[in-house]
Backbone as ProteinMPNN parsed JSONL, in Angstrom:
{"seq_chain_A": "MNPRDIHAVLFDMDGTLVDSDAAVERAWTTWAGEYGVDAAAVLAVAHGSPAESVVARILPGLDPTIRAIAAGRQHELQYDDLSDVVPTAGAHELLDLLEQRGLPWAVVTSADQRLATARLGATGIEPKVLVTIEDIAHGKPHPEGYLRGAELLGVPTAQCLVVEDAEVGLQAGKAAGAYTAALKGLDGDLKLADLGQLAAFLAQP", "coords_chain_A": {"N_chain_A": [[1.727, 27.022, 3.373], [-1.297, 28.096, 2.153], [-4.811, 27.694, 2.363], [-6.133, 28.981, 0.365], [-4.266, 29.436, -1.837], [-4.978, 27.477, -3.352], [-6.443, 26.197, -6.169], [-7.831, 24.251, -8.112], [-8.082, 20.969, -7.289], [-6.243, 17.538, -7.607], [-6.815, 14.227, -7.969], [-5.27, 11.248, -7.112], [-6.347, 7.708, -7.647], [-6.643, 4.891, -6.654], [-6.048, 4.238, -3.418], [-5.993, 6.654, -2.561], [-8.716, 8.385, -2.878], [-9.919, 5.875, -3.546], [-10.63, 3.085, -1.552], [-9.043, 0.16, -2.468], [-6.234, -1.483, -2.012], [-6.272, -4.305, -0.977], [-8.087, -5.54, -3.32], [-5.72, -4.904, -5.311], [-3.317, -5.997, -4.296], [-4.129, -8.374, -4.413], [-4.614, -9.237, -7.24], [-1.815, -8.327, -8.515], [-0.629, -10.637, -6.959], [-1.683, -12.66, -7.761], [-1.099, -12.637, -10.6], [1.891, -12.583, -10.337], [1.833, -15.215, -9.529], [1.424, -16.59, -11.704], [3.212, -15.703, -13.822], [5.337, -16.359, -12.632], [7.078, -15.086, -10.716], [8.59, -13.144, -7.446], [6.245, -12.77, -5.661], [6.559, -10.698, -3.499], [8.331, -9.039, -4.229], [7.1, -8.038, -6.837], [4.789, -6.532, -5.101], [6.294, -4.654, -3.934], [6.956, -2.603, -5.647], [4.856, -1.885, -6.921], [2.764, -0.353, -6.447], [0.631, 2.323, -7.175], [2.039, 2.335, -9.337], [1.901, 2.189, -12.831], [0.888, -0.481, -14.393], [2.429, -1.829, -17.06], [4.651, -0.408, -16.513], [5.239, -1.767, -14.328], [5.731, -4.325, -15.025], [7.648, -4.025, -16.514], [10.094, -3.607, -15.101], [9.968, -5.517, -13.333], [9.696, -8.247, -14.846], [12.226, -7.582, -16.901], [13.262, -8.299, -19.496], [11.451, -9.111, -21.649], [9.987, -9.07, -24.67], [8.305, -5.901, -26.14], [5.817, -6.71, -27.048], [4.626, -8.933, -25.397], [5.271, -8.0, -23.409], [3.127, -6.083, -22.834], [0.684, -7.634, -23.602], [1.28, -8.714, -20.643], [0.551, -7.028, -18.792], [-1.733, -5.891, -19.698], [-3.112, -8.563, -19.189], [-2.873, -8.555, -15.573], [-4.511, -5.982, -15.666], [-6.872, -7.411, -16.211], [-7.135, -9.137, -14.512], [-8.177, -7.527, -11.942], [-10.509, -6.014, -12.91], [-13.126, -6.897, -12.327], [-13.792, -7.484, -9.519], [-14.327, -6.36, -7.198], [-15.417, -6.185, -4.719], [-14.449, -5.606, -1.936], [-14.346, -2.831, -2.681], [-14.072, 0.223, -1.327], [-15.117, 3.79, -0.712], [-12.377, 5.77, 0.198], [-11.14, 6.746, 4.034], [-13.272, 10.149, 4.574], [-13.387, 10.755, 1.689], [-16.121, 11.385, 0.642], [-17.19, 13.256, 1.788], [-14.906, 15.37, 1.434], [-15.051, 15.398, -1.709], [-17.279, 16.954, -1.618], [-17.438, 19.367, -0.088], [-15.57, 20.304, -2.099], [-17.417, 20.764, -3.948], [-18.93, 22.766, -2.825], [-17.607, 24.496, -2.571], [-16.837, 26.1, -5.129], [-14.551, 24.491, -6.3], [-13.034, 23.155, -8.909], [-11.753, 19.455, -9.562], [-10.104, 16.733, -10.72], [-9.317, 13.311, -11.362], [-6.599, 11.601, -11.364], [-5.401, 8.948, -12.621], [-3.06, 5.964, -12.827], [-4.777, 3.559, -13.72], [-6.634, 1.701, -16.582], [-9.092, 2.913, -18.642], [-11.428, 1.385, -18.03], [-11.297, -0.145, -15.652], [-11.106, 2.015, -13.7], [-13.442, 3.055, -14.39], [-14.915, 1.465, -13.03], [-14.217, 1.284, -10.772], [-14.631, 3.801, -9.593], [-16.934, 4.041, -9.621], [-17.778, 1.72, -8.598], [-17.759, 3.373, -5.688], [-19.128, 5.273, -6.052], [-18.467, 8.007, -6.868], [-17.908, 10.29, -9.004], [-16.443, 11.63, -11.213], [-15.882, 14.496, -13.368], [-13.666, 14.912, -14.759], [-11.769, 12.921, -15.686], [-8.607, 11.385, -15.96], [-6.498, 8.746, -17.712], [-3.931, 5.886, -17.732], [-4.644, 5.608, -20.11], [-5.199, 7.933, -21.927], [-2.365, 8.983, -21.907], [1.078, 9.333, -22.422], [3.262, 8.752, -21.122], [3.229, 7.542, -17.97], [3.2, 8.149, -13.86], [6.316, 7.968, -12.349], [6.386, 10.275, -14.165], [5.03, 13.713, -15.57], [2.966, 14.265, -16.782], [0.434, 13.496, -16.859], [-0.89, 14.744, -14.669], [-0.437, 17.251, -15.22], [-1.841, 17.246, -17.55], [-4.221, 16.817, -16.593], [-4.588, 18.895, -15.517], [-4.515, 21.129, -17.634], [-7.029, 20.214, -18.577], [-8.833, 21.536, -16.533], [-8.478, 23.638, -16.613], [-6.74, 25.053, -15.221], [-3.516, 26.579, -13.924], [-0.921, 24.416, -13.3], [0.286, 25.132, -10.82], [-1.016, 26.036, -9.23], [-2.626, 24.024, -8.143], [-3.963, 21.482, -6.432], [-1.965, 17.992, -5.57], [-3.029, 15.336, -4.685], [-2.047, 12.411, -3.156], [-1.11, 8.819, -2.571], [1.288, 7.414, -3.028], [4.581, 7.259, -3.453], [5.924, 7.687, -6.322], [3.487, 9.05, -6.977], [3.565, 11.27, -6.009], [6.143, 12.347, -7.221], [5.409, 12.441, -9.534], [3.513, 14.975, -9.176], [5.179, 16.476, -8.264], [6.822, 17.371, -10.079], [5.186, 18.46, -11.687], [4.602, 20.72, -10.733], [2.616, 21.404, -8.999], [1.136, 22.02, -5.681], [1.525, 19.695, -3.213], [-0.258, 16.908, -1.447], [-0.092, 14.42, 0.917], [-0.424, 10.798, 1.594], [-0.25, 8.331, 4.057], [1.99, 8.515, 5.609], [3.954, 9.551, 3.966], [5.923, 11.853, 2.312], [4.921, 15.209, 2.02], [3.97, 18.577, 0.29], [1.943, 19.514, 2.584], [0.984, 16.708, 4.97], [-0.858, 14.13, 5.184], [-3.823, 12.163, 7.203], [-6.135, 11.339, 6.881], [-8.659, 12.234, 4.009], [-10.451, 13.296, 5.138], [-9.071, 15.416, 7.313], [-7.837, 16.689, 5.334], [-10.207, 17.948, 4.007], [-11.196, 19.948, 6.155], [-8.735, 21.313, 6.246], [-9.085, 22.785, 3.482], [-11.431, 23.989, 4.208], [-11.057, 26.087, 5.752], [-11.354, 29.931, 6.457]], "CA_chain_A": [[0.388, 26.591, 1.973], [-2.625, 28.664, 2.591], [-5.864, 27.031, 1.428], [-6.261, 30.284, -0.533], [-3.406, 29.414, -3.081], [-5.822, 26.043, -4.067], [-7.751, 26.74, -6.854], [-7.783, 22.84, -8.625], [-7.35, 19.452, -6.759], [-5.85, 16.494, -8.862], [-6.837, 13.125, -7.192], [-5.139, 9.386, -7.708], [-7.442, 7.258, -7.759], [-6.135, 3.784, -5.796], [-5.507, 4.411, -2.419], [-6.072, 8.186, -2.251], [-10.08, 8.203, -3.411], [-10.575, 4.643, -3.672], [-9.731, 1.845, -1.013], [-8.699, -0.869, -3.431], [-5.559, -2.013, -1.757], [-6.909, -5.633, -1.245], [-7.903, -6.046, -4.42], [-4.656, -4.356, -6.201], [-2.182, -6.799, -4.037], [-4.528, -9.915, -4.763], [-4.432, -9.319, -8.605], [-0.778, -8.443, -8.731], [0.03, -11.598, -6.607], [-2.229, -13.553, -9.069], [-0.387, -12.412, -11.648], [3.035, -12.822, -9.912], [1.999, -16.817, -9.562], [1.094, -16.948, -13.14], [4.15, -15.438, -14.385], [6.7, -17.177, -11.941], [8.097, -14.139, -10.005], [8.237, -13.654, -6.425], [5.423, -11.432, -5.169], [6.875, -9.624, -2.135], [8.966, -7.927, -5.012], [6.053, -7.046, -7.486], [4.198, -5.784, -4.642], [7.317, -3.548, -3.033], [7.449, -1.438, -6.527], [3.415, -1.98, -7.667], [1.404, 0.872, -5.946], [0.574, 3.561, -7.952], [2.708, 2.934, -11.065], [1.241, 1.877, -14.898], [0.886, -1.926, -14.826], [3.346, -2.104, -17.976], [6.322, -0.24, -16.158], [5.655, -2.651, -12.947], [6.454, -5.743, -16.058], [8.777, -4.128, -17.625], [10.748, -3.769, -13.804], [9.806, -7.189, -12.538], [10.475, -8.71, -16.383], [12.916, -6.321, -18.137], [13.638, -9.144, -20.854], [10.256, -9.0, -22.296], [9.373, -8.068, -25.769], [7.402, -4.895, -25.845], [4.125, -6.627, -27.402], [4.471, -9.905, -24.755], [5.211, -6.529, -21.99], [2.152, -4.794, -23.05], [0.028, -8.544, -22.902], [1.105, -9.165, -19.693], [0.11, -5.721, -18.559], [-3.432, -6.434, -19.746], [-3.465, -9.985, -17.898], [-3.262, -7.794, -14.581], [-5.535, -5.136, -15.443], [-7.979, -8.366, -16.358], [-7.595, -9.493, -12.776], [-9.028, -6.51, -11.564], [-12.056, -5.868, -13.547], [-14.617, -7.516, -11.601], [-12.661, -7.402, -8.107], [-15.0, -4.89, -6.333], [-16.773, -6.709, -3.564], [-14.329, -4.798, -0.658], [-13.659, -1.458, -2.99], [-14.853, 1.694, -0.834], [-14.397, 5.417, -0.688], [-11.514, 6.202, 0.894], [-11.941, 7.88, 4.655], [-13.198, 11.357, 4.558], [-13.096, 10.929, 0.609], [-17.154, 11.753, 0.192], [-17.024, 14.353, 2.487], [-14.071, 16.116, 0.651], [-15.652, 15.887, -2.589], [-18.748, 17.765, -0.982], [-17.13, 20.363, 0.439], [-15.143, 20.87, -3.207], [-18.575, 21.238, -5.04], [-19.699, 24.01, -1.82], [-16.727, 25.424, -2.923], [-16.961, 25.444, -6.446], [-12.919, 23.826, -6.772], [-13.094, 22.275, -9.771], [-11.385, 18.581, -9.433], [-10.37, 15.491, -11.241], [-8.627, 12.116, -11.047], [-5.345, 11.222, -12.492], [-5.095, 7.514, -12.539], [-2.501, 4.677, -13.452], [-5.688, 2.429, -14.34], [-6.903, 2.203, -17.361], [-10.47, 3.796, -18.54], [-12.541, 0.101, -17.712], [-10.925, -0.19, -14.512], [-11.532, 3.445, -13.237], [-15.09, 3.603, -13.869], [-15.557, 0.178, -12.906], [-13.851, 1.65, -9.229], [-15.165, 5.152, -9.315], [-18.608, 3.529, -9.438], [-18.57, 1.131, -6.999], [-17.668, 3.931, -4.602], [-20.304, 6.463, -5.905], [-17.581, 8.96, -7.311], [-18.213, 10.798, -10.381], [-15.581, 12.4, -11.866], [-16.275, 15.369, -14.39], [-12.402, 15.194, -15.431], [-10.834, 11.351, -15.496], [-7.609, 11.013, -16.829], [-6.257, 7.184, -17.17], [-2.888, 5.454, -18.731], [-4.677, 5.514, -21.968], [-5.025, 9.237, -22.195], [-1.577, 9.695, -22.014], [2.575, 9.008, -23.223], [3.961, 8.702, -20.345], [2.734, 7.09, -16.782], [3.821, 8.187, -13.072], [6.231, 9.203, -11.911], [6.204, 11.586, -15.17], [4.309, 14.41, -14.528], [1.891, 14.526, -17.792], [-1.237, 12.672, -16.304], [-1.316, 15.43, -13.744], [-0.155, 18.42, -16.321], [-3.159, 16.782, -18.603], [-5.75, 16.854, -15.909], [-5.283, 20.392, -14.892], [-5.356, 21.516, -18.345], [-8.71, 20.082, -18.556], [-10.144, 22.096, -15.58], [-8.6, 25.232, -16.9], [-5.765, 25.564, -14.156], [-2.163, 26.285, -14.104], [-0.312, 23.152, -12.141], [0.843, 25.899, -9.888], [-2.632, 26.604, -8.407], [-3.182, 22.962, -8.232], [-3.21, 20.404, -5.295], [-1.927, 17.028, -6.34], [-3.239, 14.393, -3.607], [-0.993, 10.772, -3.455], [-0.924, 7.965, -1.301], [2.112, 6.527, -3.793], [5.927, 7.91, -3.767], [5.669, 7.828, -7.878], [2.745, 10.211, -7.909], [4.239, 12.576, -5.703], [7.117, 12.749, -7.438], [4.552, 13.229, -10.897], [2.55, 16.214, -8.729], [5.976, 17.898, -7.919], [7.718, 17.525, -11.211], [4.312, 19.363, -12.814], [4.512, 22.243, -10.235], [1.86, 21.484, -8.001], [1.277, 21.116, -4.281], [1.109, 18.047, -2.923], [-0.675, 16.376, -0.347], [0.462, 12.741, 1.056], [-0.809, 10.133, 2.733], [0.334, 7.252, 4.477], [3.155, 8.682, 6.089], [4.727, 10.126, 3.002], [6.152, 13.626, 2.69], [4.623, 16.234, 0.921], [3.543, 19.842, 1.558], [0.892, 18.515, 3.472], [1.22, 15.097, 5.731], [-2.254, 13.749, 5.827], [-3.791, 11.368, 7.651], [-6.91, 10.901, 5.787], [-8.88, 12.745, 3.14], [-11.116, 14.683, 5.961], [-8.291, 15.768, 7.454], [-7.378, 18.046, 3.899], [-11.108, 19.248, 4.123], [-10.79, 20.89, 7.497], [-8.243, 22.18, 6.209], [-9.4, 23.782, 2.806], [-12.57, 24.835, 4.804], [-10.694, 27.17, 6.466], [-11.502, 30.823, 5.533]], "C_chain_A": [[-0.566, 26.866, 2.702], [-3.795, 28.278, 1.967], [-6.576, 27.729, 0.205], [-5.831, 30.127, -1.737], [-4.167, 28.15, -4.014], [-6.694, 26.178, -4.914], [-8.071, 25.195, -7.448], [-7.916, 21.796, -7.005], [-7.837, 18.506, -7.554], [-5.551, 15.228, -8.135], [-6.383, 11.922, -7.643], [-6.393, 9.436, -7.359], [-7.161, 6.252, -6.362], [-5.179, 4.186, -4.499], [-5.944, 5.488, -1.325], [-7.91, 8.416, -2.022], [-10.912, 6.908, -2.955], [-9.819, 3.631, -2.916], [-9.656, 0.571, -1.736], [-7.569, -1.616, -3.064], [-5.692, -3.332, -1.771], [-6.798, -6.021, -2.45], [-6.707, -5.733, -5.645], [-3.706, -5.522, -6.107], [-2.955, -8.292, -4.291], [-4.583, -10.231, -6.186], [-3.24, -9.241, -9.12], [-0.117, -9.99, -7.843], [-0.56, -12.52, -7.143], [-1.351, -13.45, -9.648], [1.243, -12.75, -11.377], [3.186, -14.541, -10.543], [2.179, -17.152, -10.95], [1.991, -16.692, -14.09], [5.595, -15.832, -13.783], [7.48, -16.546, -11.502], [7.271, -13.789, -8.957], [7.391, -12.286, -6.217], [5.574, -10.594, -4.399], [7.549, -8.57, -3.445], [8.384, -7.432, -5.845], [5.789, -6.262, -6.427], [4.879, -4.57, -4.181], [7.43, -2.523, -4.13], [5.8, -1.242, -7.349], [2.778, -0.55, -7.957], [1.658, 1.816, -6.611], [1.382, 3.677, -9.054], [1.566, 1.939, -11.957], [1.885, 0.226, -14.478], [2.307, -1.913, -15.567], [4.509, -1.431, -17.456], [6.59, -0.956, -15.258], [6.013, -3.655, -13.609], [7.414, -5.316, -16.543], [10.067, -3.902, -16.391], [10.905, -4.856, -13.305], [10.191, -8.289, -13.92], [11.361, -8.258, -17.683], [13.312, -6.906, -19.867], [12.435, -9.245, -22.036], [10.163, -8.094, -23.578], [8.244, -7.126, -25.52], [6.18, -5.054, -26.345], [3.907, -7.791, -26.262], [4.342, -8.919, -23.448], [3.601, -6.138, -21.911], [0.569, -6.225, -22.325], [-0.173, -8.468, -21.318], [0.511, -8.148, -18.44], [-1.311, -5.437, -18.577], [-4.008, -7.244, -18.719], [-3.65, -9.216, -16.272], [-4.455, -6.738, -14.496], [-7.177, -6.506, -15.486], [-8.459, -8.525, -14.902], [-8.038, -8.804, -12.052], [-9.98, -6.136, -11.787], [-12.951, -5.712, -12.936], [-14.139, -7.735, -10.032], [-12.983, -6.465, -7.809], [-15.649, -5.166, -5.339], [-15.932, -6.113, -2.309], [-14.082, -3.353, -1.031], [-15.157, -0.686, -2.213], [-14.206, 2.555, -1.086], [-13.652, 4.716, 0.543], [-12.14, 6.922, 2.509], [-12.437, 9.591, 4.651], [-13.358, 11.609, 2.635], [-14.724, 11.899, -0.058], [-17.472, 13.542, 0.961], [-15.749, 15.83, 1.852], [-14.896, 16.959, -0.618], [-16.693, 16.86, -2.197], [-18.358, 18.76, -0.571], [-16.367, 20.951, -1.269], [-15.973, 21.79, -4.601], [-18.643, 22.392, -4.38], [-19.16, 25.247, -2.845], [-16.208, 26.201, -3.967], [-15.68, 25.372, -6.729], [-13.44, 22.968, -7.894], [-11.7, 21.266, -9.183], [-11.054, 17.517, -10.642], [-9.545, 14.282, -10.788], [-7.806, 11.8, -12.029], [-4.891, 9.846, -12.002], [-3.955, 6.663, -13.386], [-3.256, 4.214, -13.735], [-6.27, 3.033, -15.218], [-8.555, 2.729, -17.225], [-11.776, 2.254, -17.592], [-12.515, 0.095, -16.001], [-11.242, 1.152, -13.368], [-12.981, 3.585, -13.316], [-15.499, 2.623, -13.305], [-15.422, 0.959, -11.039], [-14.561, 2.669, -8.899], [-16.623, 4.691, -8.866], [-18.985, 2.834, -8.482], [-18.037, 1.858, -5.817], [-18.387, 4.91, -4.57], [-19.486, 7.705, -6.177], [-17.726, 9.362, -8.732], [-17.533, 11.954, -10.892], [-16.451, 13.387, -13.092], [-15.24, 15.659, -15.373], [-11.64, 13.839, -14.829], [-9.938, 11.572, -16.335], [-6.711, 9.93, -16.385], [-4.972, 7.332, -17.968], [-3.407, 6.035, -19.804], [-4.53, 6.777, -22.529], [-3.704, 10.195, -22.085], [0.027, 8.727, -22.627], [3.002, 8.028, -22.311], [3.346, 8.606, -18.603], [3.65, 7.512, -15.796], [5.108, 7.47, -12.917], [6.746, 10.622, -12.791], [4.958, 12.296, -15.054], [2.675, 14.455, -16.01], [0.899, 13.917, -17.419], [-1.573, 14.089, -15.225], [-1.175, 16.779, -14.686], [-1.766, 18.252, -17.078], [-4.581, 17.419, -17.896], [-5.797, 18.74, -15.222], [-4.897, 21.82, -16.07], [-6.589, 21.708, -18.629], [-9.295, 20.868, -17.745], [-9.538, 23.117, -16.058], [-7.53, 25.781, -15.674], [-4.837, 25.759, -13.839], [-2.126, 25.237, -12.656], [-0.104, 24.233, -10.972], [-0.207, 26.312, -8.865], [-3.283, 25.253, -7.962], [-2.653, 22.174, -6.805], [-3.063, 18.918, -6.03], [-1.868, 15.967, -4.895], [-3.058, 13.0, -3.817], [-1.167, 10.376, -2.568], [0.386, 7.276, -1.742], [3.251, 7.366, -3.819], [5.891, 8.397, -5.147], [4.76, 8.922, -7.985], [2.911, 11.279, -7.613], [5.317, 12.913, -6.132], [6.415, 13.494, -9.219], [4.253, 15.038, -10.138], [3.556, 16.963, -8.538], [6.498, 18.221, -9.145], [6.118, 18.374, -12.083], [4.242, 20.68, -12.029], [3.679, 22.433, -9.229], [2.231, 21.453, -6.507], [1.231, 20.089, -4.152], [0.488, 17.672, -1.601], [-0.558, 14.908, 0.022], [-0.189, 12.054, 1.933], [-0.339, 8.983, 2.967], [1.562, 7.494, 4.743], [3.987, 9.626, 5.045], [4.599, 11.467, 2.943], [5.627, 14.753, 1.493], [3.698, 18.137, 1.436], [2.121, 19.94, 2.23], [1.268, 17.208, 4.223], [-0.348, 14.985, 5.804], [-2.59, 12.243, 6.169], [-5.041, 10.553, 7.322], [-7.984, 12.221, 5.255], [-9.62, 13.996, 4.384], [-10.323, 15.387, 6.606], [-8.121, 17.335, 6.353], [-9.048, 18.602, 3.918], [-11.289, 20.171, 4.742], [-9.697, 21.829, 6.905], [-8.24, 23.161, 4.742], [-11.163, 24.381, 3.008], [-12.426, 25.91, 5.509], [-10.835, 28.358, 5.931], [-10.135, 31.589, 5.416]], "O_chain_A": [[-0.867, 26.232, 3.714], [-3.802, 28.591, 0.776], [-7.324, 27.24, -0.642], [-6.504, 30.453, -2.714], [-3.911, 27.963, -5.203], [-7.853, 26.298, -4.517], [-9.12, 24.944, -6.855], [-7.795, 22.205, -5.851], [-8.946, 18.345, -8.063], [-4.424, 14.985, -7.704], [-7.005, 11.415, -8.576], [-7.201, 10.294, -7.004], [-7.383, 6.665, -5.224], [-3.965, 4.389, -4.516], [-6.151, 5.463, -0.112], [-8.285, 8.617, -0.867], [-11.975, 6.796, -2.344], [-8.706, 3.241, -3.269], [-10.556, -0.182, -1.364], [-7.566, -2.669, -3.702], [-5.141, -3.788, -2.772], [-5.841, -6.668, -2.875], [-6.791, -6.261, -6.754], [-3.246, -6.089, -7.098], [-2.251, -9.301, -4.346], [-4.604, -11.426, -6.484], [-3.096, -9.886, -10.159], [0.987, -10.363, -8.241], [0.097, -13.558, -7.059], [-0.458, -14.239, -9.339], [1.836, -13.22, -12.348], [3.948, -15.043, -11.369], [3.041, -17.952, -11.313], [1.852, -17.24, -15.183], [6.689, -15.659, -14.322], [8.651, -16.916, -11.59], [6.042, -13.85, -8.933], [7.717, -11.132, -6.495], [4.822, -9.62, -4.422], [7.196, -7.393, -3.51], [8.742, -6.275, -6.063], [6.385, -5.185, -6.456], [4.242, -3.529, -4.02], [7.974, -1.478, -3.774], [5.686, -0.474, -8.304], [2.453, 0.089, -8.958], [2.804, 2.247, -6.732], [1.536, 4.716, -9.696], [0.663, 1.192, -11.581], [3.065, -0.087, -14.319], [3.316, -1.975, -14.866], [5.556, -1.854, -17.948], [7.772, -1.139, -14.97], [6.823, -4.296, -12.94], [8.201, -6.095, -17.08], [11.179, -4.066, -16.893], [11.982, -5.2, -12.817], [11.083, -9.119, -13.743], [11.26, -8.466, -18.892], [13.531, -6.307, -20.92], [12.695, -9.452, -23.221], [10.225, -6.866, -23.633], [7.31, -7.456, -24.788], [5.362, -4.134, -26.325], [2.71, -7.746, -25.979], [3.455, -9.052, -22.605], [3.038, -5.934, -20.836], [-0.17, -6.105, -21.348], [-1.241, -8.26, -20.742], [0.11, -8.555, -17.349], [-1.955, -4.876, -17.691], [-4.842, -7.029, -17.84], [-4.77, -9.4, -15.794], [-5.205, -6.625, -13.526], [-8.234, -6.369, -14.87], [-9.506, -8.254, -14.315], [-8.521, -9.435, -11.111], [-10.634, -5.78, -10.807], [-13.623, -4.685, -12.845], [-14.644, -8.807, -9.7], [-12.254, -5.486, -7.969], [-16.537, -4.392, -4.982], [-16.698, -6.033, -1.348], [-13.697, -2.57, -0.163], [-16.378, -0.803, -2.318], [-13.064, 2.532, -1.544], [-13.907, 3.824, 1.352], [-13.223, 7.507, 2.517], [-11.428, 10.284, 4.785], [-13.444, 12.792, 2.307], [-14.657, 12.787, -0.908], [-17.886, 14.605, 0.499], [-15.96, 17.039, 1.956], [-15.244, 18.133, -0.748], [-16.657, 17.806, -2.983], [-19.317, 19.522, -0.688], [-16.694, 22.093, -1.591], [-15.706, 22.619, -5.471], [-18.446, 23.355, -5.121], [-19.642, 26.195, -3.466], [-15.228, 26.924, -3.791], [-15.362, 26.244, -7.538], [-14.283, 22.1, -7.668], [-10.774, 21.787, -8.562], [-11.866, 17.522, -11.567], [-9.075, 14.389, -9.655], [-8.065, 11.71, -13.229], [-4.093, 9.699, -11.077], [-4.001, 6.73, -14.615], [-2.802, 3.891, -14.833], [-6.555, 4.23, -15.22], [-9.159, 2.912, -16.168], [-12.672, 2.419, -16.764], [-13.485, 0.286, -15.267], [-11.616, 0.924, -12.218], [-13.654, 4.146, -12.451], [-16.664, 2.741, -12.928], [-16.386, 1.092, -10.285], [-15.214, 2.565, -7.861], [-17.227, 5.038, -7.851], [-19.942, 2.956, -7.718], [-17.797, 1.148, -4.84], [-18.548, 5.564, -3.539], [-19.955, 8.657, -5.553], [-17.61, 8.481, -9.584], [-18.023, 13.08, -10.972], [-17.502, 13.005, -13.606], [-15.408, 16.29, -16.417], [-11.064, 13.77, -13.744], [-10.247, 11.947, -17.466], [-6.198, 9.871, -15.267], [-4.706, 8.309, -18.667], [-2.791, 6.886, -20.445], [-3.83, 6.898, -23.535], [-3.655, 11.425, -22.118], [-0.043, 7.621, -23.163], [3.117, 6.82, -22.521], [3.042, 9.669, -18.062], [4.832, 7.494, -16.139], [5.106, 6.313, -13.336], [7.275, 11.641, -12.346], [3.948, 11.778, -14.578], [1.507, 14.723, -15.728], [0.232, 13.957, -18.452], [-2.774, 14.336, -15.113], [-2.263, 17.353, -14.749], [-2.636, 19.123, -17.067], [-5.514, 18.1, -18.319], [-6.673, 19.442, -14.718], [-4.917, 23.013, -15.768], [-7.207, 22.746, -18.864], [-10.463, 21.088, -18.064], [-10.369, 24.014, -15.915], [-7.617, 26.948, -15.291], [-4.698, 24.93, -12.939], [-2.772, 25.187, -11.609], [-0.596, 23.77, -9.942], [-0.004, 26.886, -7.795], [-4.399, 25.295, -7.444], [-1.548, 22.178, -6.263], [-3.846, 18.605, -6.927], [-0.864, 15.851, -4.192], [-3.806, 12.383, -4.575], [-1.401, 11.064, -1.574], [0.783, 6.463, -0.906], [2.956, 8.463, -4.293], [5.822, 9.622, -5.24], [4.963, 9.767, -8.857], [2.666, 12.26, -8.315], [5.783, 13.892, -5.549], [6.744, 14.513, -9.828], [4.757, 16.065, -10.594], [3.314, 18.17, -8.557], [6.665, 19.422, -9.357], [6.313, 18.827, -13.211], [3.85, 21.691, -12.612], [3.793, 23.431, -8.518], [3.298, 21.012, -6.08], [0.844, 19.372, -5.074], [0.886, 18.309, -0.625], [-1.064, 14.155, -0.811], [-0.553, 12.554, 2.997], [0.096, 8.424, 1.96], [2.398, 6.776, 4.196], [4.703, 10.488, 5.555], [3.655, 12.166, 3.309], [6.023, 14.922, 0.34], [3.143, 18.579, 2.442], [1.413, 20.919, 1.992], [2.228, 16.692, 3.652], [-0.992, 15.776, 6.493], [-1.981, 11.283, 5.697], [-5.071, 9.327, 7.436], [-8.131, 13.163, 6.033], [-9.362, 15.198, 4.449], [-10.84, 16.503, 6.637], [-8.252, 18.535, 6.594], [-9.134, 19.827, 3.831], [-11.541, 21.261, 4.228], [-9.782, 23.044, 7.084], [-7.54, 24.173, 4.737], [-11.861, 24.988, 2.196], [-13.345, 26.635, 5.888], [-10.505, 28.323, 4.745], [-10.006, 32.501, 4.599]]}, "name": "protein", "num_of_chains": 1, "seq": "MNPRDIHAVLFDMDGTLVDSDAAVERAWTTWAGEYGVDAAAVLAVAHGSPAESVVARILPGLDPTIRAIAAGRQHELQYDDLSDVVPTAGAHELLDLLEQRGLPWAVVTSADQRLATARLGATGIEPKVLVTIEDIAHGKPHPEGYLRGAELLGVPTAQCLVVEDAEVGLQAGKAAGAYTAALKGLDGDLKLADLGQLAAFLAQP"}
């Protein structure tokens, strides 16, 4: 992949632009206790996935209405838990470079609007385009969110780079037909130690 092949960047939020892993784990651990399920089992599948799909996987017998309430409770546990939510390493450096280069970018997240706005605000990140779980019918690993993000930016997905730290998100990016950049040792077209490394890649002439 050549840097000149990239005409837009689509970011996941949690764990990618925003270091919120501790807050996410606290919320799911509390939720697991409230619903009487094993926290380790929940955490093993929760990262990067929409809350409702995690609830459906952990408690498959729930009525859809009750499932939605359970997912809403998980979000409630996170809305105000912002004390240690910070930008990930290299996030602002990369976003500054994209602005300098005139490359459009968007955030595509499994969080809802309220949570996404709170976390991005806490880290000083202001996307012009934000796609949340409330904007789509199918969450990751379905490609709908990334397809919507590319559409809103006006760039074909084949010319977009999806940046992710979760396998379900990388699956969504690949299914959308985008290039992928993977954090946390995962496998993508690019493997990244941090977003500063992506900034260096995109800064190449």
